[in-house]
C-alpha positions as CSV (number, residue, x, y, z in Angstrom):
1,M,-0.1,0.0,0.0
2,D,1.2,3.6,-0.8
3,N,2.0,5.8,2.2
4,G,1.8,3.2,4.9
5,I,2.0,-0.4,6.0
6,L,-1.0,-2.8,6.6
7,T,-0.5,-6.4,7.6
8,Y,-3.6,-8.6,8.1
9,Y,-3.7,-11.8,9.9
10,P,-7.4,-13.1,9.1
11,A,-7.2,-16.0,11.8
12,F,-5.0,-14.7,14.6
13,L,-7.3,-16.3,17.1
14,H,-9.3,-19.5,16.8
15,P,-13.2,-19.0,17.1
16,S,-13.4,-20.8,20.5
17,D,-10.6,-18.5,21.8
18,C,-12.5,-15.4,20.5
19,A,-15.7,-16.5,22.4
20,H,-13.6,-17.1,25.5
21,Y,-12.0,-13.7,25.4
22,I,-15.4,-11.8,24.6
23,G,-16.7,-13.3,27.8
24,K,-13.6,-12.4,29.8
25,L,-13.5,-8.9,28.5
26,K,-17.3,-8.2,29.1
27,D,-16.7,-9.4,32.7
28,E,-13.2,-7.9,33.5
29,I,-13.5,-4.4,31.8
30,S,-14.9,-1.2,33.2
31,W,-16.9,-0.1,30.1
32,K,-18.0,3.5,29.7
33,Q,-19.8,5.6,27.3
34,E,-17.8,8.8,27.2
35,S,-18.8,12.2,26.1
36,I,-16.5,13.5,23.3
37,R,-16.1,17.0,21.8
38,I,-16.2,17.3,18.0
39,F,-16.0,20.7,16.5
40,G,-17.0,22.3,19.8
41,K,-20.0,20.1,20.4
42,S,-20.3,17.2,23.0
43,Y,-21.6,13.8,21.9
44,L,-21.9,10.5,23.6
45,T,-19.7,7.9,21.8
46,P,-21.7,5.6,19.7
47,R,-20.0,2.6,21.4
48,L,-18.7,1.6,24.8
49,T,-15.1,2.2,25.5
50,A,-12.2,1.5,28.0
51,W,-8.5,2.5,28.3
52,Y,-6.0,0.1,29.9
53,G,-2.3,0.1,30.2
54,D,0.9,0.8,32.1
55,A,0.8,3.4,34.8
56,G,1.4,6.8,33.1
57,A,0.2,5.9,29.6
58,V,-2.1,8.8,29.4
59,Y,-4.0,9.2,26.0
60,S,-5.9,12.2,24.8
61,Y,-8.3,12.4,21.9
62,S,-11.6,14.3,21.0
63,G,-11.4,16.4,24.3
64,L,-10.9,13.4,26.4
65,K,-7.8,12.6,28.6
66,L,-7.8,9.0,29.6
67,S,-5.6,7.6,32.5
68,P,-5.3,3.8,32.1
69,E,-6.9,1.2,34.3
70,P,-4.3,-1.5,35.1
71,W,-4.0,-4.4,32.7
72,S,-6.4,-7.2,33.3
73,P,-5.3,-10.9,32.9
74,A,-6.8,-11.3,29.7
75,L,-5.6,-8.1,28.3
76,V,-2.0,-9.2,29.3
77,Q,-2.4,-12.6,27.5
78,L,-3.7,-10.8,24.3
79,R,-1.0,-8.2,24.4
80,D,1.8,-10.8,24.9
81,M,0.6,-12.9,21.9
82,I,0.4,-9.7,19.7
83,I,4.0,-8.6,20.6
84,A,5.2,-12.1,19.9
85,V,3.7,-11.8,16.3
86,T,4.6,-8.2,15.6
87,G,7.7,-7.7,17.4
88,S,6.4,-4.3,18.5
89,R,6.0,-3.1,22.0
90,F,2.6,-1.9,23.4
91,N,2.0,-0.2,26.8
92,S,-1.7,0.4,26.3
93,V,-4.8,-0.6,24.7
94,L,-8.1,1.3,23.6
95,L,-11.2,-1.1,23.8
96,N,-14.3,-0.5,21.8
97,W,-17.5,-2.5,22.3
98,Y,-19.8,-2.3,19.3
99,R,-23.0,-3.7,20.8
100,D,-24.7,-3.9,17.3
101,G,-24.8,-2.4,13.8
102,N,-25.9,1.1,15.3
103,D,-22.5,1.4,17.1
104,S,-19.7,3.1,15.1
105,M,-16.5,5.0,14.9
106,G,-16.2,8.1,12.6
107,W,-13.4,9.0,10.2
108,H,-10.0,9.7,12.1
109,A,-6.3,9.0,12.0
110,D,-4.6,7.8,15.2
111,D,-2.0,10.7,14.9
112,E,-2.0,12.1,18.4
113,K,1.3,13.3,19.7
114,E,1.7,10.8,22.3
115,L,1.7,8.1,19.7
116,G,4.8,9.3,18.1
117,V,5.6,9.9,14.5
118,N,4.8,6.6,12.7
119,P,2.9,4.5,15.4
120,V,2.3,0.9,15.1
121,I,-1.3,0.2,16.0
122,A,-2.4,-3.5,16.5
123,S,-6.1,-3.9,16.1
124,L,-7.6,-7.1,17.3
125,S,-11.3,-7.9,16.2
126,L,-13.5,-10.2,18.3
127,G,-17.1,-11.1,17.3
128,Q,-19.1,-9.9,14.3
129,E,-17.4,-9.2,11.1
130,R,-17.3,-5.6,10.1
131,D,-16.1,-3.5,7.2
132,F,-13.1,-1.3,8.3
133,R,-12.9,1.5,5.8
134,F,-10.0,3.6,4.7
135,R,-9.9,6.9,2.7
136,R,-7.0,9.2,1.8
137,K,-6.8,12.5,3.6
138,D,-6.1,14.4,0.6
139,N,-8.6,12.6,-1.8
140,H,-11.6,11.2,0.1
141,R,-12.6,9.4,-3.2
142,D,-9.6,7.1,-2.8
143,T,-11.0,4.5,-0.5
144,F,-10.8,0.8,0.4
145,N,-12.4,-1.7,2.9
146,V,-10.8,-4.5,5.0
147,K,-13.5,-7.0,6.4
148,L,-12.3,-7.5,10.0
149,A,-13.1,-11.1,10.7
150,N,-13.7,-12.6,14.1
151,G,-10.2,-13.4,15.6
152,S,-8.5,-11.2,13.0
153,L,-5.5,-8.9,13.6
154,L,-4.9,-5.8,11.5
155,V,-1.5,-4.1,12.0
156,M,-1.1,-0.5,10.8
157,G,2.3,1.0,10.6
158,G,4.7,3.2,8.7
159,E,3.2,6.5,7.4
160,I,-0.4,5.3,7.3
161,Q,-1.6,7.7,10.0
162,H,-0.3,10.7,8.0
163,F,-2.0,10.0,4.6
164,W,-5.1,7.7,5.5
165,Q,-8.2,8.0,7.9
166,H,-10.1,4.9,9.0
167,A,-13.7,4.4,10.2
168,L,-16.2,1.7,11.1
169,H,-19.7,3.0,9.9
170,R,-23.0,2.1,11.2
171,S,-24.9,-0.7,9.4
172,A,-28.6,-1.1,8.5
173,R,-28.2,-4.8,8.7
174,H,-28.7,-6.6,11.9
175,L,-25.4,-7.2,13.4
176,S,-24.3,-8.8,16.6
177,E,-21.6,-7.6,19.0
178,R,-18.0,-6.9,18.3
179,I,-15.1,-5.9,20.6
180,N,-12.1,-4.3,19.1
181,L,-8.8,-3.7,20.9
182,T,-6.2,-1.4,19.5
183,F,-2.8,-1.9,21.2
184,R,-0.6,1.1,21.2
185,L,2.7,2.5,22.5
186,I,2.2,5.8,24.3
187,R,5.2,8.1,24.5
188,P,5.8,11.0,26.8
189,V,5.2,14.4,25.2
């Protein structure tokens, strides 16, 4: 891909492991529906979220300043498996629980200062397959989709956050739940 690196592992986890981790995460995680600011207006996020990681891995986006909850046992297991495959280090994870097809994530790039110049973001999908959309920042007609299957891992790296935005749109179809975990390395700013 031009201007970035995408690596897709369609079957990173076995379906039975996915069901196990969905249950664990639903029980272990302190889920919230945050209020974010977009263009000066406050909105409730159209999904449930949580921020976990090492002490001091503070992350800010859309008017939120998130201090991490300590790693849960399931998150440590998943992080360590992803580190073993990617060779990258991660000290935090943003979790998104999409309860059905009405839950979504708008267009954005993971380009906050605390992520560094060319961050590696490892995105693990559990549950309902959804279309993850990409569009170029300088030409919104230049788009493509990646179907994020249950148990898949998508790793974004290189300059992708400089040139591309990504989103997970609402769906009119009846969809079941999906939990997405995006592992990150937060750096002091």
